[in-house]
VMD Tcl script that builds the backbone (N, CA, C; Angstrom):
set m [mol new atoms 195]
animate dup $m
set s [atomselect $m all]
$s set {name element resname resid chain x y z} {
  {N N MET 1 A 21.711 -1.539 -10.262}
  {CA C MET 1 A 22.236 -0.541 -9.094}
  {C C MET 1 A 21.406 0.317 -8.703}
  {N N SER 2 A 22.258 0.133 -7.103}
  {CA C SER 2 A 20.785 0.801 -6.204}
  {C C SER 2 A 21.260 2.189 -5.900}
  {N N ARG 3 A 20.530 2.692 -4.921}
  {CA C ARG 3 A 20.024 4.228 -5.008}
  {C C ARG 3 A 19.613 4.051 -3.284}
  {N N THR 4 A 20.469 5.451 -2.802}
  {CA C THR 4 A 19.937 5.367 -1.327}
  {C C THR 4 A 18.523 6.066 -1.796}
  {N N LYS 5 A 17.563 5.494 -0.340}
  {CA C LYS 5 A 16.257 5.790 0.106}
  {C C LYS 5 A 15.768 7.714 0.326}
  {N N THR 6 A 15.231 8.047 -0.087}
  {CA C THR 6 A 14.986 9.690 0.558}
  {C C THR 6 A 14.017 9.718 1.594}
  {N N LEU 7 A 14.569 10.664 2.244}
  {CA C LEU 7 A 13.397 10.880 3.675}
  {C C LEU 7 A 12.285 10.383 3.627}
  {N N LYS 8 A 11.396 11.185 2.110}
  {CA C LYS 8 A 10.062 10.925 2.307}
  {C C LYS 8 A 9.656 9.204 1.575}
  {N N GLU 9 A 10.682 8.992 0.865}
  {CA C GLU 9 A 10.660 7.104 0.343}
  {C C GLU 9 A 10.580 6.502 1.686}
  {N N LYS 10 A 11.688 7.013 2.797}
  {CA C LYS 10 A 11.604 6.274 4.011}
  {C C LYS 10 A 10.609 6.395 4.905}
  {N N VAL 11 A 10.239 7.624 5.009}
  {CA C VAL 11 A 8.674 7.976 5.409}
  {C C VAL 11 A 7.484 7.744 5.286}
  {N N ASP 12 A 7.229 7.526 3.966}
  {CA C ASP 12 A 6.126 6.822 2.825}
  {C C ASP 12 A 6.069 5.538 3.352}
  {N N GLN 13 A 7.249 4.297 3.454}
  {CA C GLN 13 A 7.485 3.224 4.039}
  {C C GLN 13 A 7.091 2.926 5.224}
  {N N TYR 14 A 7.661 4.031 5.762}
  {CA C TYR 14 A 7.899 3.505 7.907}
  {C C TYR 14 A 6.007 3.503 7.813}
  {N N ALA 15 A 5.539 4.341 7.938}
  {CA C ALA 15 A 4.237 4.389 7.790}
  {C C ALA 15 A 3.682 3.567 7.193}
  {N N GLU 16 A 3.529 3.308 6.443}
  {CA C GLU 16 A 2.293 2.621 5.935}
  {C C GLU 16 A 2.786 1.119 6.652}
  {N N GLU 17 A 3.993 0.675 7.148}
  {CA C GLU 17 A 4.348 -0.308 7.662}
  {C C GLU 17 A 3.250 -0.491 9.733}
  {N N HIS 18 A 4.051 0.893 9.553}
  {CA C HIS 18 A 3.241 0.903 10.948}
  {C C HIS 18 A 1.486 1.350 11.219}
  {N N MET 19 A 0.802 1.484 10.321}
  {CA C MET 19 A -0.460 1.677 9.791}
  {C C MET 19 A -1.126 0.384 9.799}
  {N N ALA 20 A -0.150 -0.128 8.857}
  {CA C ALA 20 A -0.600 -1.411 8.521}
  {C C ALA 20 A -0.521 -2.736 9.844}
  {N N ALA 21 A 0.137 -2.317 10.882}
  {CA C ALA 21 A 0.233 -3.429 12.522}
  {C C ALA 21 A -0.669 -3.015 13.070}
  {N N TYR 22 A -1.800 -1.832 12.862}
  {CA C TYR 22 A -2.661 -1.777 13.561}
  {C C TYR 22 A -4.441 -2.120 12.695}
  {N N GLU 23 A -5.230 -2.584 13.663}
  {CA C GLU 23 A -6.789 -2.605 13.035}
  {C C GLU 23 A -7.068 -1.645 12.269}
  {N N GLU 24 A -7.131 -0.268 13.097}
  {CA C GLU 24 A -7.557 0.779 12.611}
  {C C GLU 24 A -6.298 1.975 13.670}
  {N N TRP 25 A -6.157 2.612 12.682}
  {CA C TRP 25 A -4.938 3.615 13.167}
  {C C TRP 25 A -5.689 5.159 12.921}
  {N N THR 26 A -5.700 5.982 13.827}
  {CA C THR 26 A -6.616 6.888 14.663}
  {C C THR 26 A -5.793 7.914 14.986}
  {N N HIS 27 A -4.421 8.128 14.238}
  {CA C HIS 27 A -3.425 9.419 14.605}
  {C C HIS 27 A -3.338 10.489 13.108}
  {N N GLY 28 A -4.547 9.721 12.325}
  {CA C GLY 28 A -4.411 10.716 11.103}
  {C C GLY 28 A -3.048 11.021 10.224}
  {N N GLU 29 A -2.984 11.270 9.247}
  {CA C GLU 29 A -2.237 11.496 8.482}
  {C C GLU 29 A -0.638 12.183 8.788}
  {N N ILE 30 A 0.063 12.051 8.057}
  {CA C ILE 30 A 1.963 12.521 8.290}
  {C C ILE 30 A 1.636 13.967 8.142}
  {N N VAL 31 A 2.040 14.763 9.080}
  {CA C VAL 31 A 2.183 16.231 9.015}
  {C C VAL 31 A 3.576 16.861 9.207}
  {N N ASP 32 A 4.507 15.984 9.999}
  {CA C ASP 32 A 5.744 16.123 9.854}
  {C C ASP 32 A 6.733 15.261 10.042}
  {N N MET 33 A 8.301 15.205 8.830}
  {CA C MET 33 A 8.882 14.569 9.364}
  {C C MET 33 A 10.185 14.887 9.712}
  {N N TRP 34 A 11.583 14.159 10.117}
  {CA C TRP 34 A 12.829 14.780 10.581}
  {C C TRP 34 A 13.601 13.460 10.781}
  {N N LEU 35 A 14.829 13.992 10.494}
  {CA C LEU 35 A 15.516 12.766 11.150}
  {C C LEU 35 A 16.074 12.885 12.456}
  {N N HIS 36 A 16.961 11.977 13.276}
  {CA C HIS 36 A 16.690 12.524 14.989}
  {C C HIS 36 A 18.624 13.354 14.967}
  {N N GLU 37 A 18.154 13.831 15.622}
  {CA C GLU 37 A 19.298 15.116 15.800}
  {C C GLU 37 A 20.193 14.213 16.324}
  {N N GLY 38 A 21.436 13.786 15.751}
  {CA C GLY 38 A 22.801 13.222 17.045}
  {C C GLY 38 A 22.710 11.485 16.071}
  {N N LYS 39 A 21.403 11.049 15.470}
  {CA C LYS 39 A 21.295 10.137 14.526}
  {C C LYS 39 A 20.604 9.749 13.742}
  {N N GLU 40 A 20.880 10.128 12.635}
  {CA C GLU 40 A 20.507 9.848 11.424}
  {C C GLU 40 A 19.758 8.958 10.998}
  {N N ALA 41 A 20.219 7.565 11.259}
  {CA C ALA 41 A 19.415 6.553 11.022}
  {C C ALA 41 A 18.230 6.085 11.854}
  {N N ILE 42 A 17.695 7.191 12.777}
  {CA C ILE 42 A 16.229 6.926 12.953}
  {C C ILE 42 A 15.367 8.700 12.216}
  {N N VAL 43 A 14.657 8.087 12.209}
  {CA C VAL 43 A 13.502 8.950 11.274}
  {C C VAL 43 A 12.603 9.255 12.227}
  {N N CYS 44 A 11.995 10.657 11.997}
  {CA C CYS 44 A 10.941 10.717 13.217}
  {C C CYS 44 A 9.963 11.349 12.207}
  {N N ILE 45 A 8.657 11.056 12.634}
  {CA C ILE 45 A 7.179 11.014 11.604}
  {C C ILE 45 A 6.563 11.259 13.042}
  {N N ARG 46 A 5.452 13.138 12.837}
  {CA C ARG 46 A 4.231 13.557 13.182}
  {C C ARG 46 A 2.903 13.237 12.558}
  {N N TYR 47 A 1.860 12.648 13.321}
  {CA C TYR 47 A 0.725 12.561 12.365}
  {C C TYR 47 A -0.032 13.273 13.524}
  {N N GLU 48 A -1.793 13.446 12.700}
  {CA C GLU 48 A -2.762 15.027 12.970}
  {C C GLU 48 A -2.873 14.567 14.145}
  {N N ASP 49 A -2.411 13.829 15.054}
  {CA C ASP 49 A -2.994 14.543 16.380}
  {C C ASP 49 A -2.144 14.755 17.180}
  {N N GLY 50 A -0.766 15.248 16.583}
  {CA C GLY 50 A 0.517 15.478 17.316}
  {C C GLY 50 A 1.301 14.200 17.730}
  {N N GLN 51 A 1.162 13.189 18.147}
  {CA C GLN 51 A 1.938 11.812 18.324}
  {C C GLN 51 A 2.711 11.972 17.475}
  {N N TYR 52 A 3.971 11.642 17.596}
  {CA C TYR 52 A 5.154 11.169 16.753}
  {C C TYR 52 A 5.964 10.452 17.367}
  {N N TRP 53 A 7.040 8.897 16.360}
  {CA C TRP 53 A 7.135 8.441 16.291}
  {C C TRP 53 A 9.018 7.633 15.919}
  {N N HIS 54 A 9.787 7.611 16.136}
  {CA C HIS 54 A 10.913 7.285 15.866}
  {C C HIS 54 A 10.794 6.072 15.300}
  {N N TYR 55 A 11.578 5.592 14.052}
  {CA C TYR 55 A 11.455 4.644 13.519}
  {C C TYR 55 A 13.180 4.494 13.205}
  {N N GLU 56 A 13.018 3.255 13.393}
  {CA C GLU 56 A 14.713 2.335 13.026}
  {C C GLU 56 A 15.192 0.949 12.063}
  {N N GLU 57 A 15.798 1.145 11.144}
  {CA C GLU 57 A 15.796 0.034 10.587}
  {C C GLU 57 A 16.455 -0.528 11.136}
  {N N THR 58 A 16.030 -2.002 11.501}
  {CA C THR 58 A 17.130 -3.160 12.261}
  {C C THR 58 A 16.935 -4.523 11.385}
  {N N GLN 59 A 17.896 -5.384 12.083}
  {CA C GLN 59 A 18.330 -6.499 11.205}
  {C C GLN 59 A 16.567 -7.296 11.814}
  {N N GLU 60 A 16.368 -6.839 12.726}
  {CA C GLU 60 A 15.020 -7.879 13.163}
  {C C GLU 60 A 14.320 -6.908 11.880}
  {N N GLY 61 A 14.114 -6.175 11.759}
  {CA C GLY 61 A 13.158 -5.239 10.890}
  {C C GLY 61 A 13.100 -3.848 11.200}
  {N N LEU 62 A 11.585 -3.072 10.964}
  {CA C LEU 62 A 11.441 -1.889 10.956}
  {C C LEU 62 A 10.814 -1.699 13.022}
  {N N LYS 63 A 12.164 -0.937 13.448}
  {CA C LYS 63 A 11.191 -0.876 15.199}
  {C C LYS 63 A 10.295 0.698 15.178}
  {N N TRP 64 A 9.937 0.867 15.878}
  {CA C TRP 64 A 9.433 2.351 16.458}
  {C C TRP 64 A 9.007 2.058 17.535}
  {N N TRP 65 A 8.973 3.147 18.193}
  {CA C TRP 65 A 8.568 3.713 19.210}
  {C C TRP 65 A 8.591 5.406 19.648}
}
mol reanalyze $m
mol bondsrecalc $m
mol representation Tube
mol addrep $m
């Protein structure tokens, strides 16, 4: 039986994958999360230093910008 991931589950997964892509993560912990206005398949995550990224699951894998 499959279930839809909650926003928090997606955020945890996306942040973990993003942080693992860097030798040294300098942006801190997650401080905010939200769904992109007008396109709910895109999740936005803000980190302690004020930086935020958009995350989207694609056929090629997770994409962030």
